[in-house]
PDB file as gemmi writes it, atoms N, CA and C in Angstrom:
CRYST1    1.000    1.000    1.000  90.00  90.00  90.00 P 1                      
ATOM      1  N   MET A   1     134.110 124.655  21.868  1.00  0.00           N  
ATOM      2  CA  MET A   1     132.856 125.203  21.385  1.00  0.00           C  
ATOM      3  C   MET A   1     131.714 124.296  21.872  1.00  0.00           C  
ATOM      4  N   LEU A   2     130.713 124.893  22.464  1.00  0.00           N  
ATOM      5  CA  LEU A   2     129.549 124.164  22.954  1.00  0.00           C  
ATOM      6  C   LEU A   2     128.730 123.630  21.789  1.00  0.00           C  
ATOM      7  N   GLN A   3     128.355 122.346  21.871  1.00  0.00           N  
ATOM      8  CA  GLN A   3     127.504 121.727  20.865  1.00  0.00           C  
ATOM      9  C   GLN A   3     126.433 120.914  21.573  1.00  0.00           C  
ATOM     10  N   ASN A   4     125.414 120.507  20.854  1.00  0.00           N  
ATOM     11  CA  ASN A   4     124.314 119.732  21.416  1.00  0.00           C  
ATOM     12  C   ASN A   4     124.027 118.556  20.490  1.00  0.00           C  
ATOM     13  N   LEU A   5     123.966 117.342  21.047  1.00  0.00           N  
ATOM     14  CA  LEU A   5     123.715 116.149  20.236  1.00  0.00           C  
ATOM     15  C   LEU A   5     122.358 116.156  19.557  1.00  0.00           C  
ATOM     16  N   LEU A   6     121.415 116.942  20.074  1.00  0.00           N  
ATOM     17  CA  LEU A   6     120.039 116.911  19.570  1.00  0.00           C  
ATOM     18  C   LEU A   6     119.704 118.061  18.637  1.00  0.00           C  
ATOM     19  N   THR A   7     120.701 118.846  18.242  1.00  0.00           N  
ATOM     20  CA  THR A   7     120.452 119.933  17.300  1.00  0.00           C  
ATOM     21  C   THR A   7     121.058 119.602  15.946  1.00  0.00           C  
ATOM     22  N   ASN A   8     120.653 120.371  14.966  1.00  0.00           N  
ATOM     23  CA  ASN A   8     121.128 120.201  13.583  1.00  0.00           C  
ATOM     24  C   ASN A   8     120.860 118.795  13.060  1.00  0.00           C  
ATOM     25  N   LEU A   9     119.654 118.292  13.322  1.00  0.00           N  
ATOM     26  CA  LEU A   9     119.256 116.982  12.804  1.00  0.00           C  
ATOM     27  C   LEU A   9     118.682 117.172  11.408  1.00  0.00           C  
ATOM     28  N   PRO A  10     119.221 116.481  10.408  1.00  0.00           N  
ATOM     29  CA  PRO A  10     118.700 116.622   9.041  1.00  0.00           C  
ATOM     30  C   PRO A  10     117.259 116.134   8.951  1.00  0.00           C  
ATOM     31  N   GLN A  11     116.464 116.783   8.124  1.00  0.00           N  
ATOM     32  CA  GLN A  11     115.069 116.389   7.928  1.00  0.00           C  
ATOM     33  C   GLN A  11     114.957 115.077   7.159  1.00  0.00           C  
ATOM     34  N   ASN A  12     115.784 114.910   6.143  1.00  0.00           N  
ATOM     35  CA  ASN A  12     115.755 113.702   5.313  1.00  0.00           C  
ATOM     36  C   ASN A  12     117.033 112.907   5.532  1.00  0.00           C  
ATOM     37  N   LEU A  13     116.877 111.700   6.040  1.00  0.00           N  
ATOM     38  CA  LEU A  13     118.027 110.826   6.279  1.00  0.00           C  
ATOM     39  C   LEU A  13     117.866 109.586   5.409  1.00  0.00           C  
ATOM     40  N   THR A  14     118.347 109.650   4.184  1.00  0.00           N  
ATOM     41  CA  THR A  14     118.247 108.479   3.312  1.00  0.00           C  
ATOM     42  C   THR A  14     119.279 107.423   3.689  1.00  0.00           C  
ATOM     43  N   ASN A  15     120.381 107.849   4.317  1.00  0.00           N  
ATOM     44  CA  ASN A  15     121.420 106.952   4.814  1.00  0.00           C  
ATOM     45  C   ASN A  15     121.744 107.346   6.247  1.00  0.00           C  
ATOM     46  N   GLU A  16     122.258 106.382   7.013  1.00  0.00           N  
ATOM     47  CA  GLU A  16     122.737 106.720   8.341  1.00  0.00           C  
ATOM     48  C   GLU A  16     123.838 107.764   8.224  1.00  0.00           C  
ATOM     49  N   LEU A  17     123.912 108.643   9.206  1.00  0.00           N  
ATOM     50  CA  LEU A  17     124.918 109.695   9.205  1.00  0.00           C  
ATOM     51  C   LEU A  17     125.847 109.499  10.397  1.00  0.00           C  
ATOM     52  N   PHE A  18     127.141 109.388  10.134  1.00  0.00           N  
ATOM     53  CA  PHE A  18     128.168 109.208  11.158  1.00  0.00           C  
ATOM     54  C   PHE A  18     128.975 110.496  11.243  1.00  0.00           C  
ATOM     55  N   GLU A  19     128.998 111.104  12.433  1.00  0.00           N  
ATOM     56  CA  GLU A  19     129.740 112.344  12.639  1.00  0.00           C  
ATOM     57  C   GLU A  19     130.759 112.128  13.755  1.00  0.00           C  
ATOM     58  N   THR A  20     132.031 112.301  13.448  1.00  0.00           N  
ATOM     59  CA  THR A  20     133.076 112.150  14.457  1.00  0.00           C  
ATOM     60  C   THR A  20     133.127 113.400  15.315  1.00  0.00           C  
ATOM     61  N   LEU A  21     132.998 113.203  16.630  1.00  0.00           N  
ATOM     62  CA  LEU A  21     133.066 114.309  17.581  1.00  0.00           C  
ATOM     63  C   LEU A  21     134.462 114.431  18.180  1.00  0.00           C  
ATOM     64  N   VAL A  22     135.100 113.277  18.458  1.00  0.00           N  
ATOM     65  CA  VAL A  22     136.459 113.234  19.001  1.00  0.00           C  
ATOM     66  C   VAL A  22     137.177 112.076  18.328  1.00  0.00           C  
ATOM     67  N   ASP A  23     138.388 112.322  17.853  1.00  0.00           N  
ATOM     68  CA  ASP A  23     139.208 111.256  17.286  1.00  0.00           C  
ATOM     69  C   ASP A  23     140.614 111.407  17.849  1.00  0.00           C  
ATOM     70  N   ALA A  24     140.889 110.644  18.894  1.00  0.00           N  
ATOM     71  CA  ALA A  24     142.179 110.707  19.575  1.00  0.00           C  
ATOM     72  C   ALA A  24     142.912 109.385  19.373  1.00  0.00           C  
ATOM     73  N   LYS A  25     144.121 109.299  19.881  1.00  0.00           N  
ATOM     74  CA  LYS A  25     144.937 108.108  19.690  1.00  0.00           C  
ATOM     75  C   LYS A  25     144.243 106.837  20.172  1.00  0.00           C  
ATOM     76  N   SER A  26     143.604 106.888  21.322  1.00  0.00           N  
ATOM     77  CA  SER A  26     143.038 105.670  21.900  1.00  0.00           C  
ATOM     78  C   SER A  26     141.524 105.621  21.943  1.00  0.00           C  
ATOM     79  N   VAL A  27     140.853 106.675  21.487  1.00  0.00           N  
ATOM     80  CA  VAL A  27     139.390 106.689  21.554  1.00  0.00           C  
ATOM     81  C   VAL A  27     138.796 107.515  20.417  1.00  0.00           C  
ATOM     82  N   LYS A  28     137.639 107.062  19.954  1.00  0.00           N  
ATOM     83  CA  LYS A  28     136.881 107.800  18.938  1.00  0.00           C  
ATOM     84  C   LYS A  28     135.445 107.897  19.439  1.00  0.00           C  
ATOM     85  N   ILE A  29     134.873 109.095  19.380  1.00  0.00           N  
ATOM     86  CA  ILE A  29     133.493 109.314  19.800  1.00  0.00           C  
ATOM     87  C   ILE A  29     132.713 109.842  18.609  1.00  0.00           C  
ATOM     88  N   GLU A  30     131.544 109.223  18.356  1.00  0.00           N  
ATOM     89  CA  GLU A  30     130.728 109.589  17.201  1.00  0.00           C  
ATOM     90  C   GLU A  30     129.292 109.878  17.619  1.00  0.00           C  
ATOM     91  N   ARG A  31     128.655 110.742  16.850  1.00  0.00           N  
ATOM     92  CA  ARG A  31     127.204 110.865  16.875  1.00  0.00           C  
ATOM     93  C   ARG A  31     126.723 110.156  15.619  1.00  0.00           C  
ATOM     94  N   ILE A  32     125.805 109.231  15.806  1.00  0.00           N  
ATOM     95  CA  ILE A  32     125.238 108.494  14.674  1.00  0.00           C  
ATOM     96  C   ILE A  32     123.756 108.818  14.615  1.00  0.00           C  
ATOM     97  N   LEU A  33     123.258 109.137  13.431  1.00  0.00           N  
ATOM     98  CA  LEU A  33     121.853 109.446  13.229  1.00  0.00           C  
ATOM     99  C   LEU A  33     121.243 108.404  12.308  1.00  0.00           C  
ATOM    100  N   SER A  34     120.127 107.829  12.740  1.00  0.00           N  
ATOM    101  CA  SER A  34     119.421 106.809  11.962  1.00  0.00           C  
ATOM    102  C   SER A  34     117.947 107.171  11.917  1.00  0.00           C  
ATOM    103  N   LYS A  35     117.290 106.821  10.837  1.00  0.00           N  
ATOM    104  CA  LYS A  35     115.839 107.007  10.736  1.00  0.00           C  
ATOM    105  C   LYS A  35     115.296 105.918   9.809  1.00  0.00           C  
ATOM    106  N   GLY A  36     115.040 104.754  10.412  1.00  0.00           N  
ATOM    107  CA  GLY A  36     114.519 103.632   9.643  1.00  0.00           C  
ATOM    108  C   GLY A  36     115.585 102.752   9.020  1.00  0.00           C  
ATOM    109  N   GLN A  37     116.848 103.129   9.131  1.00  0.00           N  
ATOM    110  CA  GLN A  37     117.908 102.306   8.541  1.00  0.00           C  
ATOM    111  C   GLN A  37     118.167 101.077   9.405  1.00  0.00           C  
ATOM    112  N   GLN A  38     118.704 100.060   8.751  1.00  0.00           N  
ATOM    113  CA  GLN A  38     119.138  98.851   9.439  1.00  0.00           C  
ATOM    114  C   GLN A  38     120.320  98.274   8.680  1.00  0.00           C  
ATOM    115  N   THR A  39     121.055  97.414   9.354  1.00  0.00           N  
ATOM    116  CA  THR A  39     122.187  96.748   8.718  1.00  0.00           C  
ATOM    117  C   THR A  39     121.633  95.842   7.613  1.00  0.00           C  
ATOM    118  N   PRO A  40     122.228  95.850   6.428  1.00  0.00           N  
ATOM    119  CA  PRO A  40     121.736  94.990   5.350  1.00  0.00           C  
ATOM    120  C   PRO A  40     121.652  93.522   5.776  1.00  0.00           C  
ATOM    121  N   ALA A  41     120.640  92.831   5.286  1.00  0.00           N  
ATOM    122  CA  ALA A  41     120.435  91.415   5.613  1.00  0.00           C  
ATOM    123  C   ALA A  41     121.706  90.622   5.313  1.00  0.00           C  
ATOM    124  N   GLY A  42     122.080  89.758   6.238  1.00  0.00           N  
ATOM    125  CA  GLY A  42     123.245  88.905   6.060  1.00  0.00           C  
ATOM    126  C   GLY A  42     124.569  89.544   6.429  1.00  0.00           C  
ATOM    127  N   LYS A  43     124.574  90.865   6.702  1.00  0.00           N  
ATOM    128  CA  LYS A  43     125.822  91.540   7.085  1.00  0.00           C  
ATOM    129  C   LYS A  43     125.900  91.602   8.605  1.00  0.00           C  
ATOM    130  N   TRP A  44     127.077  91.320   9.143  1.00  0.00           N  
ATOM    131  CA  TRP A  44     127.324  91.387  10.578  1.00  0.00           C  
ATOM    132  C   TRP A  44     128.500  92.317  10.819  1.00  0.00           C  
ATOM    133  N   TYR A  45     128.369  93.193  11.796  1.00  0.00           N  
ATOM    134  CA  TYR A  45     129.511  93.993  12.223  1.00  0.00           C  
ATOM    135  C   TYR A  45     130.414  93.101  13.065  1.00  0.00           C  
ATOM    136  N   ASP A  46     131.689  93.089  12.732  1.00  0.00           N  
ATOM    137  CA  ASP A  46     132.702  92.318  13.448  1.00  0.00           C  
ATOM    138  C   ASP A  46     133.898  93.254  13.626  1.00  0.00           C  
ATOM    139  N   GLN A  47     133.842  94.064  14.657  1.00  0.00           N  
ATOM    140  CA  GLN A  47     134.770  95.169  14.829  1.00  0.00           C  
ATOM    141  C   GLN A  47     135.990  94.770  15.648  1.00  0.00           C  
ATOM    142  N   ASP A  48     137.137  95.353  15.306  1.00  0.00           N  
ATOM    143  CA  ASP A  48     138.372  95.140  16.057  1.00  0.00           C  
ATOM    144  C   ASP A  48     138.371  95.908  17.370  1.00  0.00           C  
ATOM    145  N   GLN A  49     137.539  96.942  17.464  1.00  0.00           N  
ATOM    146  CA  GLN A  49     137.491  97.776  18.657  1.00  0.00           C  
ATOM    147  C   GLN A  49     136.229  97.490  19.460  1.00  0.00           C  
ATOM    148  N   HIS A  50     136.290  97.803  20.748  1.00  0.00           N  
ATOM    149  CA  HIS A  50     135.106  97.777  21.594  1.00  0.00           C  
ATOM    150  C   HIS A  50     134.278  99.011  21.239  1.00  0.00           C  
ATOM    151  N   GLU A  51     132.976  98.903  21.428  1.00  0.00           N  
ATOM    152  CA  GLU A  51     132.099 100.046  21.179  1.00  0.00           C  
ATOM    153  C   GLU A  51     131.039 100.106  22.278  1.00  0.00           C  
ATOM    154  N   TRP A  52     130.908 101.272  22.870  1.00  0.00           N  
ATOM    155  CA  TRP A  52     129.839 101.536  23.827  1.00  0.00           C  
ATOM    156  C   TRP A  52     128.867 102.461  23.126  1.00  0.00           C  
ATOM    157  N   VAL A  53     127.584 102.077  23.093  1.00  0.00           N  
ATOM    158  CA  VAL A  53     126.581 102.904  22.429  1.00  0.00           C  
ATOM    159  C   VAL A  53     125.498 103.304  23.418  1.00  0.00           C  
ATOM    160  N   LEU A  54     125.010 104.527  23.253  1.00  0.00           N  
ATOM    161  CA  LEU A  54     123.926 105.089  24.038  1.00  0.00           C  
ATOM    162  C   LEU A  54     122.892 105.630  23.072  1.00  0.00           C  
ATOM    163  N   VAL A  55     121.636 105.246  23.265  1.00  0.00           N  
ATOM    164  CA  VAL A  55     120.559 105.855  22.487  1.00  0.00           C  
ATOM    165  C   VAL A  55     120.115 107.100  23.248  1.00  0.00           C  
ATOM    166  N   VAL A  56     120.321 108.254  22.632  1.00  0.00           N  
ATOM    167  CA  VAL A  56     119.960 109.530  23.234  1.00  0.00           C  
ATOM    168  C   VAL A  56     118.493 109.849  22.944  1.00  0.00           C  
ATOM    169  N   ALA A  57     118.056 109.533  21.735  1.00  0.00           N  
ATOM    170  CA  ALA A  57     116.670 109.769  21.307  1.00  0.00           C  
ATOM    171  C   ALA A  57     116.305 108.700  20.288  1.00  0.00           C  
ATOM    172  N   GLY A  58     115.008 108.402  20.180  1.00  0.00           N  
ATOM    173  CA  GLY A  58     114.561 107.410  19.207  1.00  0.00           C  
ATOM    174  C   GLY A  58     114.585 106.010  19.774  1.00  0.00           C  
ATOM    175  N   GLY A  59     114.771 105.038  18.889  1.00  0.00           N  
ATOM    176  CA  GLY A  59     114.781 103.651  19.320  1.00  0.00           C  
ATOM    177  C   GLY A  59     115.455 102.765  18.300  1.00  0.00           C  
ATOM    178  N   ALA A  60     115.915 101.601  18.766  1.00  0.00           N  
ATOM    179  CA  ALA A  60     116.634 100.671  17.896  1.00  0.00           C  
ATOM    180  C   ALA A  60     116.558  99.261  18.464  1.00  0.00           C  
ATOM    181  N   LYS A  61     116.800  98.297  17.589  1.00  0.00           N  
ATOM    182  CA  LYS A  61     116.928  96.895  17.991  1.00  0.00           C  
ATOM    183  C   LYS A  61     118.243  96.378  17.444  1.00  0.00           C  
ATOM    184  N   ILE A  62     118.989  95.688  18.304  1.00  0.00           N  
ATOM    185  CA  ILE A  62     120.259  95.081  17.904  1.00  0.00           C  
ATOM    186  C   ILE A  62     120.135  93.578  18.073  1.00  0.00           C  
ATOM    187  N   VAL A  63     120.591  92.836  17.065  1.00  0.00           N  
ATOM    188  CA  VAL A  63     120.574  91.375  17.081  1.00  0.00           C  
ATOM    189  C   VAL A  63     122.015  90.900  17.068  1.00  0.00           C  
ATOM    190  N   PHE A  64     122.288  89.865  17.857  1.00  0.00           N  
ATOM    191  CA  PHE A  64     123.617  89.278  17.906  1.00  0.00           C  
ATOM    192  C   PHE A  64     123.626  87.964  17.148  1.00  0.00           C  
ATOM    193  N   GLU A  65     124.806  87.562  16.710  1.00  0.00           N  
ATOM    194  CA  GLU A  65     124.940  86.341  15.911  1.00  0.00           C  
ATOM    195  C   GLU A  65     124.394  85.113  16.641  1.00  0.00           C  
ATOM    196  N   ASP A  66     124.454  85.114  17.979  1.00  0.00           N  
ATOM    197  CA  ASP A  66     123.953  83.976  18.748  1.00  0.00           C  
ATOM    198  C   ASP A  66     122.423  83.961  18.865  1.00  0.00           C  
ATOM    199  N   GLY A  67     121.754  84.960  18.263  1.00  0.00           N  
ATOM    200  CA  GLY A  67     120.300  85.011  18.268  1.00  0.00           C  
ATOM    201  C   GLY A  67     119.707  85.903  19.348  1.00  0.00           C  
ATOM    202  N   SER A  68     120.510  86.358  20.293  1.00  0.00           N  
ATOM    203  CA  SER A  68     119.978  87.246  21.323  1.00  0.00           C  
ATOM    204  C   SER A  68     119.698  88.619  20.718  1.00  0.00           C  
ATOM    205  N   ARG A  69     118.779  89.331  21.367  1.00  0.00           N  
ATOM    206  CA  ARG A  69     118.331  90.637  20.867  1.00  0.00           C  
ATOM    207  C   ARG A  69     118.250  91.632  22.003  1.00  0.00           C  
ATOM    208  N   VAL A  70     118.423  92.906  21.661  1.00  0.00           N  
ATOM    209  CA  VAL A  70     118.288  93.992  22.614  1.00  0.00           C  
ATOM    210  C   VAL A  70     117.445  95.083  21.973  1.00  0.00           C  
ATOM    211  N   VAL A  71     116.441  95.546  22.700  1.00  0.00           N  
ATOM    212  CA  VAL A  71     115.637  96.684  22.269  1.00  0.00           C  
ATOM    213  C   VAL A  71     116.108  97.885  23.076  1.00  0.00           C  
ATOM    214  N   MET A  72     116.428  98.982  22.385  1.00  0.00           N  
ATOM    215  CA  MET A  72     116.992 100.152  23.045  1.00  0.00           C  
ATOM    216  C   MET A  72     116.109 101.373  22.835  1.00  0.00           C  
ATOM    217  N   GLY A  73     115.962 102.148  23.897  1.00  0.00           N  
ATOM    218  CA  GLY A  73     115.248 103.410  23.847  1.00  0.00           C  
ATOM    219  C   GLY A  73     116.106 104.484  24.487  1.00  0.00           C  
ATOM    220  N   PRO A  74     115.588 105.703  24.603  1.00  0.00           N  
ATOM    221  CA  PRO A  74     116.368 106.802  25.171  1.00  0.00           C  
ATOM    222  C   PRO A  74     116.938 106.457  26.543  1.00  0.00           C  
ATOM    223  N   GLY A  75     118.237 106.668  26.685  1.00  0.00           N  
ATOM    224  CA  GLY A  75     118.933 106.394  27.934  1.00  0.00           C  
ATOM    225  C   GLY A  75     119.546 105.010  28.014  1.00  0.00           C  
ATOM    226  N   ASP A  76     119.131 104.090  27.153  1.00  0.00           N  
ATOM    227  CA  ASP A  76     119.689 102.739  27.174  1.00  0.00           C  
ATOM    228  C   ASP A  76     121.082 102.747  26.556  1.00  0.00           C  
ATOM    229  N   HIS A  77     121.995 102.015  27.194  1.00  0.00           N  
ATOM    230  CA  HIS A  77     123.350 101.918  26.650  1.00  0.00           C  
ATOM    231  C   HIS A  77     123.822 100.477  26.721  1.00  0.00           C  
ATOM    232  N   LEU A  78     124.817 100.169  25.889  1.00  0.00           N  
ATOM    233  CA  LEU A  78     125.244  98.794  25.685  1.00  0.00           C  
ATOM    234  C   LEU A  78     126.721  98.766  25.331  1.00  0.00           C  
ATOM    235  N   LEU A  79     127.449  97.803  25.904  1.00  0.00           N  
ATOM    236  CA  LEU A  79     128.842  97.576  25.541  1.00  0.00           C  
ATOM    237  C   LEU A  79     128.888  96.458  24.503  1.00  0.00           C  
ATOM    238  N   LEU A  80     129.432  96.768  23.343  1.00  0.00           N  
ATOM    239  CA  LEU A  80     129.638  95.791  22.276  1.00  0.00           C  
ATOM    240  C   LEU A  80     131.129  95.459  22.262  1.00  0.00           C  
ATOM    241  N   GLU A  81     131.480  94.328  22.844  1.00  0.00           N  
ATOM    242  CA  GLU A  81     132.893  93.967  22.910  1.00  0.00           C  
ATOM    243  C   GLU A  81     133.424  93.643  21.522  1.00  0.00           C  
ATOM    244  N   ALA A  82     134.712  93.871  21.329  1.00  0.00           N  
ATOM    245  CA  ALA A  82     135.350  93.612  20.038  1.00  0.00           C  
ATOM    246  C   ALA A  82     135.029  92.193  19.566  1.00  0.00           C  
ATOM    247  N   HIS A  83     134.721  92.078  18.303  1.00  0.00           N  
ATOM    248  CA  HIS A  83     134.446  90.818  17.610  1.00  0.00           C  
ATOM    249  C   HIS A  83     133.157  90.123  18.062  1.00  0.00           C  
ATOM    250  N   ARG A  84     132.299  90.808  18.803  1.00  0.00           N  
ATOM    251  CA  ARG A  84     130.967  90.250  19.065  1.00  0.00           C  
ATOM    252  C   ARG A  84     130.085  90.656  17.893  1.00  0.00           C  
ATOM    253  N   LYS A  85     129.812  89.690  17.038  1.00  0.00           N  
ATOM    254  CA  LYS A  85     129.080  89.989  15.803  1.00  0.00           C  
ATOM    255  C   LYS A  85     127.656  90.424  16.130  1.00  0.00           C  
ATOM    256  N   HIS A  86     127.271  91.541  15.491  1.00  0.00           N  
ATOM    257  CA  HIS A  86     125.952  92.114  15.733  1.00  0.00           C  
ATOM    258  C   HIS A  86     125.494  92.880  14.499  1.00  0.00           C  
ATOM    259  N   ARG A  87     124.218  93.191  14.497  1.00  0.00           N  
ATOM    260  CA  ARG A  87     123.654  94.016  13.438  1.00  0.00           C  
ATOM    261  C   ARG A  87     122.492  94.808  14.011  1.00  0.00           C  
ATOM    262  N   VAL A  88     122.209  95.950  13.413  1.00  0.00           N  
ATOM    263  CA  VAL A  88     121.046  96.746  13.784  1.00  0.00           C  
ATOM    264  C   VAL A  88     119.895  96.247  12.920  1.00  0.00           C  
ATOM    265  N   SER A  89     118.859  95.680  13.565  1.00  0.00           N  
ATOM    266  CA  SER A  89     117.753  95.106  12.803  1.00  0.00           C  
ATOM    267  C   SER A  89     116.598  96.086  12.608  1.00  0.00           C  
ATOM    268  N   TRP A  90     116.603  97.210  13.354  1.00  0.00           N  
ATOM    269  CA  TRP A  90     115.525  98.190  13.237  1.00  0.00           C  
ATOM    270  C   TRP A  90     115.945  99.486  13.894  1.00  0.00           C  
ATOM    271  N   THR A  91     115.604 100.605  13.279  1.00  0.00           N  
ATOM    272  CA  THR A  91     115.633 101.904  13.935  1.00  0.00           C  
ATOM    273  C   THR A  91     114.302 102.582  13.631  1.00  0.00           C  
ATOM    274  N   ASP A  92     113.859 103.420  14.538  1.00  0.00           N  
ATOM    275  CA  ASP A  92     112.554 104.060  14.438  1.00  0.00           C  
ATOM    276  C   ASP A  92     112.426 104.810  13.111  1.00  0.00           C  
ATOM    277  N   PRO A  93     111.416 104.468  12.293  1.00  0.00           N  
ATOM    278  CA  PRO A  93     111.256 105.159  11.015  1.00  0.00           C  
ATOM    279  C   PRO A  93     110.556 106.511  11.131  1.00  0.00           C  
ATOM    280  N   ASP A  94     109.957 106.784  12.300  1.00  0.00           N  
ATOM    281  CA  ASP A  94     109.159 107.997  12.459  1.00  0.00           C  
ATOM    282  C   ASP A  94     109.890 109.140  13.139  1.00  0.00           C  
ATOM    283  N   GLN A  95     111.027 108.846  13.755  1.00  0.00           N  
ATOM    284  CA  GLN A  95     111.827 109.896  14.381  1.00  0.00           C  
ATOM    285  C   GLN A  95     113.298 109.538  14.262  1.00  0.00           C  
ATOM    286  N   THR A  96     114.138 110.526  14.351  1.00  0.00           N  
ATOM    287  CA  THR A  96     115.571 110.290  14.244  1.00  0.00           C  
ATOM    288  C   THR A  96     116.074 109.630  15.519  1.00  0.00           C  
ATOM    289  N   THR A  97     116.780 108.528  15.351  1.00  0.00           N  
ATOM    290  CA  THR A  97     117.471 107.897  16.468  1.00  0.00           C  
ATOM    291  C   THR A  97     118.861 108.519  16.544  1.00  0.00           C  
ATOM    292  N   VAL A  98     119.156 109.087  17.704  1.00  0.00           N  
ATOM    293  CA  VAL A  98     120.444 109.724  17.936  1.00  0.00           C  
ATOM    294  C   VAL A  98     121.248 108.808  18.851  1.00  0.00           C  
ATOM    295  N   TRP A  99     122.377 108.343  18.344  1.00  0.00           N  
ATOM    296  CA  TRP A  99     123.280 107.467  19.099  1.00  0.00           C  
ATOM    297  C   TRP A  99     124.520 108.263  19.490  1.00  0.00           C  
ATOM    298  N   LEU A 100     125.092 107.923  20.630  1.00  0.00           N  
ATOM    299  CA  LEU A 100     126.427 108.355  20.982  1.00  0.00           C  
ATOM    300  C   LEU A 100     127.258 107.078  21.057  1.00  0.00           C  
ATOM    301  N   ALA A 101     128.318 107.001  20.280  1.00  0.00           N  
ATOM    302  CA  ALA A 101     129.150 105.796  20.216  1.00  0.00           C  
ATOM    303  C   ALA A 101     130.591 106.143  20.586  1.00  0.00           C  
ATOM    304  N   VAL A 102     131.157 105.304  21.454  1.00  0.00           N  
ATOM    305  CA  VAL A 102     132.546 105.466  21.874  1.00  0.00           C  
ATOM    306  C   VAL A 102     133.295 104.185  21.492  1.00  0.00           C  
ATOM    307  N   HIS A 103     134.395 104.325  20.753  1.00  0.00           N  
ATOM    308  CA  HIS A 103     135.198 103.186  20.288  1.00  0.00           C  
ATOM    309  C   HIS A 103     136.580 103.244  20.929  1.00  0.00           C  
ATOM    310  N   TRP A 104     137.081 102.094  21.350  1.00  0.00           N  
ATOM    311  CA  TRP A 104     138.446 102.002  21.901  1.00  0.00           C  
ATOM    312  C   TRP A 104     138.924 100.572  21.792  1.00  0.00           C  
ATOM    313  N   THR A 105     140.226 100.333  22.027  1.00  0.00           N  
ATOM    314  CA  THR A 105     140.786  98.998  21.817  1.00  0.00           C  
ATOM    315  C   THR A 105     140.961  98.186  23.093  1.00  0.00           C  
ATOM    316  N   GLU A 106     141.343  98.780  24.195  1.00  0.00           N  
ATOM    317  CA  GLU A 106     141.543  98.012  25.419  1.00  0.00           C  
ATOM    318  C   GLU A 106     140.335  98.176  26.324  1.00  0.00           C  
ATOM    319  N   CYS A 107     139.924  97.085  26.974  1.00  0.00           N  
ATOM    320  CA  CYS A 107     138.697  97.141  27.756  1.00  0.00           C  
ATOM    321  C   CYS A 107     138.905  96.531  29.139  1.00  0.00           C  
ATOM    322  N   GLN A 108     138.506  97.273  30.144  1.00  0.00           N  
ATOM    323  CA  GLN A 108     138.439  96.763  31.509  1.00  0.00           C  
ATOM    324  C   GLN A 108     137.070  97.142  32.040  1.00  0.00           C  
ATOM    325  N   THR A 109     136.301  96.167  32.457  1.00  0.00           N  
ATOM    326  CA  THR A 109     134.981  96.446  32.998  1.00  0.00           C  
ATOM    327  C   THR A 109     134.983  96.147  34.478  1.00  0.00           C  
ATOM    328  N   GLY A 110     134.201  96.873  35.208  1.00  0.00           N  
ATOM    329  CA  GLY A 110     134.176  96.708  36.653  1.00  0.00           C  
ATOM    330  C   GLY A 110     132.907  96.159  37.081  1.00  0.00           C  
TER     331      GLY A 110                                                      
END                                                                             
């Protein structure tokens, strides 16, 4: 069935919304919707899986435990390797940030 990442966006997003698009043995693909949400202060994501994220619409800032930061806008994508501690420090409060996230366990980069 044909779907579009930019349709059916809720008007009120009091919490981030995680929607699983594909959940297979070795990979999970999600659409994540944010509007002003951020990771709670002092919390760090420390995931067992690798995650590749793409900002389709909106904007976000990601901070890493080592102090480095990344500002992301539409079309920007990032590989978050397993156990690289990070947090989302900002998402655009005025428009919905649409993320596409792919999770998997084994990683080979070229």
